[in-house]
C-alpha positions in Angstrom: -26.0 25.7 57.9 -28.4 27.3 55.4 -31.5 29.5 56.7 -33.8 28.8 53.5 -33.4 26.7 50.8 -35.2 26.4 47.4 -36.8 23.1 46.3 -36.3 23.4 42.4 -38.7 20.3 41.3 -42.1 18.9 42.0 -43.9 16.3 43.5 -42.9 13.3 45.6 -39.3 14.5 45.2 -40.1 18.3 46.2 -42.0 16.9 49.5 -39.0 14.6 50.7 -36.4 17.7 50.1 -38.9 19.9 52.2 -38.9 17.4 54.8 -35.3 16.6 55.1 -34.8 20.6 55.1 -37.0 20.5 58.5 -35.1 18.2 60.3 -32.1 20.4 59.7 -33.7 23.4 60.9 -33.9 25.1 57.2 -37.2 26.8 55.6 -38.1 24.9 52.7 -39.3 27.4 50.0 -41.4 25.6 46.9 -41.8 26.0 43.2 -45.1 25.5 41.0 -46.2 25.8 37.5 -49.5 27.2 37.2 -50.9 23.4 36.7 -49.7 22.5 40.3 -50.6 25.5 42.3 -53.5 24.1 43.3 -51.9 20.5 44.5 -51.9 19.6 48.3 -48.1 19.4 48.1 -47.2 22.8 48.0 -48.2 23.2 51.7 -45.1 21.1 52.7 -43.4 24.3 51.9 -43.0 27.8 53.8 -43.7 30.1 50.7 -44.3 29.3 46.8 -43.3 30.5 43.9 -45.4 30.3 40.3 -42.7 29.7 38.1 -44.8 29.6 34.9 -47.4 27.8 32.8 -47.7 23.8 32.6 -45.2 23.5 29.9 -42.2 22.3 32.1 -40.3 23.7 29.0 -41.3 27.1 30.7 -41.5 25.9 34.6 -39.7 23.3 35.9 -36.8 23.3 33.2 -36.5 27.0 32.7 -32.9 27.6 34.5 -33.5 31.5 34.9 -36.7 31.5 36.4 -35.7 29.1 39.1 -32.6 30.9 40.1 -34.9 34.3 40.3 -37.6 32.5 42.6 -34.2 31.6 45.1 -33.4 34.7 45.0 -36.6 36.9 45.3 -37.3 34.2 48.2 -33.8 35.4 49.8 -32.7 31.6 49.7 -29.1 30.8 50.3 -29.1 27.4 48.3 -30.8 25.6 46.1 -31.4 21.6 46.0 -32.5 20.2 42.3 -34.2 17.0 43.5 -33.5 14.3 40.4 -35.2 15.0 37.0 -35.6 18.1 35.3 -32.5 20.0 35.9 -31.0 17.9 38.8 -27.8 16.6 36.4 -27.5 19.6 34.5 -24.0 21.3 35.0 -24.5 24.7 33.2 -27.8 25.1 35.8 -25.4 24.4 38.6 -22.5 26.9 37.6 -25.7 29.3 37.1 -26.7 28.9 40.7 -22.9 29.7 41.6 -22.5 32.9 39.6 -25.9 33.9 41.4 -24.2 33.0 44.6 -26.6 30.0 45.2 -25.1 27.0 47.0 -26.2 24.0 44.7 -26.8 21.2 46.4 -25.2 18.8 44.5 -21.5 18.2 43.1 -19.6 20.6 41.3 -20.3 21.6 37.8 -17.1 20.1 36.6 -17.9 16.6 38.2 -21.6 17.0 36.7 -20.1 17.4 33.4 -17.3 14.9 33.5 -20.0 12.4 34.7 -22.8 13.5 32.2 -21.3 12.2 29.0 -21.2 8.5 29.0 -17.7 8.4 27.1 -15.4 11.0 29.3 -17.0 9.1 32.5 -16.0 5.7 31.2 -12.4 6.9 30.2 -12.3 8.4 33.9 -13.4 5.4 36.0 -11.3 2.8 33.9 -8.3 5.3 35.2 -9.5 4.9 38.6 -9.5 1.0 38.3 -13.4 0.2 37.3 -14.0 -2.5 34.6 -15.9 -1.6 31.6 -18.1 -3.4 29.3 -16.1 -3.8 25.9 -17.3 -0.9 23.3 -16.4 2.2 21.8 -13.7 4.2 23.3 -15.3 7.5 21.8 -18.7 8.7 20.3 -19.4 6.9 17.4 -18.8 9.8 14.2 -21.1 7.6 12.1 -22.8 4.4 10.9 -19.7 2.6 9.7 -17.7 3.1 12.8 -20.2 1.5 14.8 -20.5 -1.4 12.3 -16.5 -1.6 12.4 -16.9 -1.9 16.3 -19.8 -3.9 16.7 -17.1 -6.7 14.4 -14.8 -6.3 16.8 -16.6 -6.9 20.1 -19.1 -9.4 18.4 -23.1 -9.0 18.5 -25.2 -8.7 20.2 -24.9 -4.6 21.4 -26.4 -1.9 22.5 -26.3 2.1 21.0 -26.4 4.4 23.6 -26.9 7.8 24.2 -23.7 9.5 25.1 -25.7 12.5 27.0 -28.7 11.1 28.5 -30.1 7.8 30.2 -33.6 6.2 30.8 -33.6 4.0 27.7 -33.5 7.3 25.1 -31.4 6.8 22.2 -31.1 3.1 23.7 -31.2 0.2 20.5 -30.6 -3.5 21.0 -29.1 -4.4 18.0 -28.2 -8.6 17.0 -27.0 -8.3 13.3 -25.6 -5.7 10.9 -28.8 -5.3 9.4 -30.5 -4.5 12.7 -27.7 -2.0 13.5 -27.8 -0.1 9.9 -32.0 -0.4 10.7 -31.6 1.6 14.2 -28.6 3.9 14.1 -30.2 7.1 12.5 -33.4 6.7 14.7 -31.4 6.2 17.8 -29.1 9.5 17.3 -32.4 11.5 16.1 -34.0 10.1 19.4 -31.1 11.1 21.8 -31.0 14.6 19.8 -34.5 15.2 20.8 -34.6 13.7 24.3 -31.0 15.8 25.5 -29.8 18.0 22.2 -27.1 15.4 21.9 -26.8 13.1 18.8 -23.8 11.9 19.8 -24.0 7.6 20.4 -21.4 5.1 21.8 -21.7 1.4 21.3 -21.4 -1.7 24.0 -21.4 -5.4 24.0 -24.9 -6.4 24.9 -24.4 -8.8 28.2 -27.2 -11.5 28.3 -28.8 -12.1 31.5 -27.2 -9.2 33.1 -28.3 -7.6 36.2 -28.2 -3.5 36.9 -26.3 -3.1 40.8 -25.7 0.4 41.5 -23.8 1.7 45.0 -24.9 4.7 46.9 -22.0 6.9 47.8 -21.7 10.2 49.9 -18.2 12.4 49.7 -18.0 15.7 51.5 -15.3 18.7 50.8 -12.8 17.2 52.8 -11.9 13.9 51.2 -13.8 11.8 53.2 -16.5 9.3 52.1 -18.5 6.2 52.7 -21.0 4.1 50.9 -24.4 3.0 51.8 -24.2 -0.6 50.5 -25.6 -1.8 46.9 -28.9 -1.8 45.5 -30.5 -4.0 42.9 -32.2 -2.3 40.2 -32.9 -5.4 37.6 -36.9 -5.2 37.9 -37.3 -2.9 34.5 -39.8 -1.9 31.6 -37.8 -0.4 28.9 -34.7 0.5 30.8 -37.1 2.4 33.3 -36.9 0.7 37.2 -39.9 -0.6 38.4 -38.4 -2.1 41.8 -35.3 -1.8 43.8 -34.3 -3.7 46.7 -31.0 -3.8 49.2 -29.4 -5.8 49.4 -28.5 -7.4 46.0 -29.8 -11.0 46.1 -27.3 -11.7 43.4 -23.9 -10.7 45.4 -21.9 -12.9 47.8 -20.8 -11.2 51.2 -17.1 -10.8 49.8 -18.0 -9.6 46.5 -20.8 -7.1 48.5 -17.8 -5.9 50.4 -15.4 -5.4 47.4 -17.8 -3.7 45.1 -18.6 -0.9 47.5 -15.3 -0.4 48.3 -14.2 -0.4 44.6 -17.0 2.1 43.9 -16.1 4.6 46.9 -12.3 4.5 46.3 -13.4 5.8 42.7 -15.3 8.8 43.6 -13.0 9.7 46.0 -10.2 9.4 43.3 -12.2 11.5 41.1 -12.4 14.1 43.8 -16.5 13.8 44.0 -18.7 15.5 46.2 -22.2 15.1 47.5 -24.6 11.8 47.1 -24.1 10.1 44.3 -24.6 6.6 42.3 -22.0 4.7 40.8 -23.9 2.1 38.6 -22.9 -1.6 37.6 -23.8 -4.3 35.2 -23.2 -7.8 36.8 -22.6 -10.3 33.8 -24.2 -13.5 34.3 -20.8 -14.7 34.9 -20.7 -12.6 38.1 -17.7 -9.8 36.4 -19.3 -6.5 37.6 -18.5 -3.8 35.2 -18.7 0.3 35.4 -22.0 1.5 33.3 -22.5 5.2 35.2 -22.8 7.5 37.3 -25.3 9.4 38.5 -24.7 12.6 39.8 -27.7 13.5 42.1 -30.1 11.8 44.8 -31.7 9.1 43.1 -35.4 8.3 43.5 -34.7 5.0 45.5 -32.7 6.1 48.0 -35.2 5.1 50.6 -34.1 1.7 50.2 -30.6 2.6 51.0 -31.7 4.6 54.1 -33.9 1.9 55.8 -31.1 -0.3 55.6 -28.6 2.2 57.4 -30.6 4.0 59.5 -29.2 7.2 57.7 -31.1 10.4 56.3 -29.0 10.5 52.8 -31.1 13.4 51.9 -30.0 15.5 54.8 -26.5 14.3 54.8 -26.3 15.5 51.2 -27.5 19.0 52.4 -25.0 18.9 55.2 -22.4 18.2 52.8 -23.5 21.6 50.4 -23.2 23.5 54.1 -19.3 22.6 53.7 -19.8 20.2 56.9 -17.9 17.0 57.5 -19.5 13.8 56.7 -20.3 12.6 60.5 -19.6 8.9 60.6 -16.8 6.8 58.9 -17.3 3.9 56.6 -16.7 1.8 59.9 -19.6 3.6 61.1 -21.8 2.6 58.5 -24.1 -0.5 59.4 -26.2 -2.2 57.2 -29.2 -4.5 58.7 -32.1 -6.2 57.4 -33.5 -6.1 53.6 -35.3 -3.4 52.0 -37.4 -3.8 49.1 -39.0 -0.5 46.9 -42.0 -0.6 44.5 -42.8 2.3 42.2 -46.5 2.7 42.0 -47.0 4.9 39.0 -50.7 5.8 37.6 -50.2 3.4 34.0 -52.1 0.8 33.1 -50.0 -2.4 33.2 -52.6 -4.6 31.1 -52.9 -2.3 28.4 -48.9 -1.6 27.8 -48.6 0.9 30.7 -50.8 3.8 29.0 -51.1 6.7 31.5 -54.1 7.1 33.6 -54.0 10.6 34.7 -57.2 11.7 36.5 -58.6 12.3 40.0 -57.9 10.0 43.1 -61.1 9.5 44.8 -59.4 7.0 47.1 -55.7 7.2 47.9 -55.1 4.6 51.2 -51.5 2.9 51.5 -51.7 1.2 54.9 -48.2 0.8 56.7 -48.8 -1.1 59.7 -49.9 -4.6 58.7 -46.2 -6.1 59.3 -44.6 -8.4 60.1 -41.7 -6.1 59.1 -41.9 -2.0 58.6 -43.3 -0.1 56.0 -42.5 3.8 54.5 -44.8 5.4 52.2 -43.4 8.6 50.2 -46.0 10.2 48.3 -47.1 13.7 47.5 -50.9 13.1 47.2 -54.0 12.6 49.0 -57.4 11.6 47.9 -58.9 14.5 46.0 -55.8 15.2 43.9 -55.8 15.5 40.7 -52.7 13.4 38.9 -51.9 15.5 36.0 -51.0 14.8 32.8 -48.5 17.0 32.3 -45.7 15.1 34.4 -44.2 12.1 35.5 -46.7 9.6 36.6 -45.4 8.6 39.9 -48.0 8.5 42.6 -46.0 7.1 45.3 -43.0 4.7 46.7 -43.9 2.1 49.0 -40.5 0.6 50.7 -40.4 -2.5 52.4 -37.9 -3.1 55.5 -37.4 -6.5 57.3 -35.2 -8.8 59.2 -34.7 -10.9 55.9 -35.7 -10.9 52.1 -38.8 -13.1 52.6 -40.2 -11.1 55.5 -39.4 -8.0 53.3 -41.5 -9.5 50.4 -44.1 -10.5 52.4 -44.5 -7.1 54.3 -44.5 -5.5 50.8 -47.6 -8.1 49.4 -49.6 -7.1 52.6 -49.4 -3.5 52.4 -49.7 -3.6 48.4 -53.0 -6.1 48.6 -54.6 -3.5 51.2 -54.0 -0.7 49.1 -57.1 1.7 48.0 -56.3 3.5 45.3 -59.4 4.7 42.9 -59.8 7.0 40.4 -56.8 6.4 38.1 -55.2 2.7 36.7 -52.3 2.1 38.8 -49.4 -0.4 38.6 -49.9 -2.3 42.1 -51.0 -5.5 40.2 -47.8 -5.9 38.4 -45.9 -5.2 42.0 -48.3 -8.0 43.4 -47.4 -10.3 40.4 -43.6 -9.9 40.5 -43.6 -9.9 44.4 -45.2 -13.3 44.4 -43.2 -14.9 41.4 -41.3 -17.7 42.2 -38.2 -16.0 39.9 -38.3 -13.0 42.3 -38.2 -14.8 45.3 -35.6 -17.1 44.6 -33.8 -13.9 43.6 -33.3 -15.6 39.8 -34.2 -12.4 37.9 -32.1 -10.1 35.4 -33.2 -7.1 33.4 -34.3 -8.9 30.1 -38.0 -9.7 31.3 -40.1 -8.5 34.7 -40.8 -11.4 36.8 -44.0 -13.0 37.1 -45.4 -10.3 34.7 -47.6 -11.1 32.6 -49.0 -13.4 35.5 -50.7 -16.6 34.9 -54.6 -16.0 35.9 -54.2 -19.1 38.0 -51.3 -17.8 39.7 -52.0 -14.0 39.8 -52.9 -14.0 43.6 -50.4 -12.9 45.9 -48.5 -15.7 48.2 -49.0 -13.8 51.8 
């Protein structure tokens, strides 16, 4: 096992990885930009290296500075967390060139899954169904128009080298496709350094379902069930739950087994997430694979009892997975809400500032509550980085009890100094559509709420 590990990230994810390191007897070393040096979260580390100014491009996205920080602090491994350089194959290769173990898959695996059309070809070859669309990146607008005519409108333009909704456009006609192509390409180029686009049929009423997998270097792997991630805003997840209320037990078992088979067939190693779109007719189509630890991994940890972050590090240290699929026991229901410093009443306007109060209770029942955060009262929410304040995750025997547990926790939350998305999450959890499990990616259930029904039902 490693003695010292550099966490090449910041905030909540950095604190989470530091905790996994300590559970394994590893000394965590952190990095911080000049803007983060006074933050309370850096106290989670044995040592912290300043890696540059506030600009992410000159600090958390500077691969050379991160590798240098690891080497000068005598770390033998580096964990990228999520975001920033977590899925950058060149960064992983640079770590290897300097004798550092990158906690994640091999660079070749990251590169294969990083571009969407090669990933889709690979997953088709191992038996997963694909959404009808272009076989290769689209060289020009005319190619996009021909493909759209073949598969039928509406269609989605997507960036081949990225995600998170950047470079994505929904088009219901040739006119809209003509108008959207150039701007989507420019946005993809600006976000990912690659303007390549591909096209898929837009599936009305689709649901985003993903499977957590873990594979070691000895050909063994497990899946940890699925997560439903359909509550989104502009393709950014707001709430996740496991198991998905949309899947029957037989389909759930089949999906998990298929995702794991695909990952093993590709020789994948580390933690990863195989993502699917469930059509309104129940058909499941492969979308992409995220070659990293996911923001929402605590949902799967609570239903399985596993420490996925620690298992990912153990795999990187060339250890065998300590359990087989038959030993993975999934119990109860878990739901996670991402609490952001944003004002949902005003188009999710960012709300940086100082936290005058920051209380998220965990002991109100009827189930259990876990809070993942890097903040305490008095901390400043920086305008330079992600607006995530905390993840609040509830676990209970049933979905209904998990919803009620989370509503109790959020209703008692006290956050002052910044606007937050807590009101949105309470409205979602209280809505009839969410409680009945009848929702998809097209709208946020219960939001905006009718004022007469905005109060949470607890």
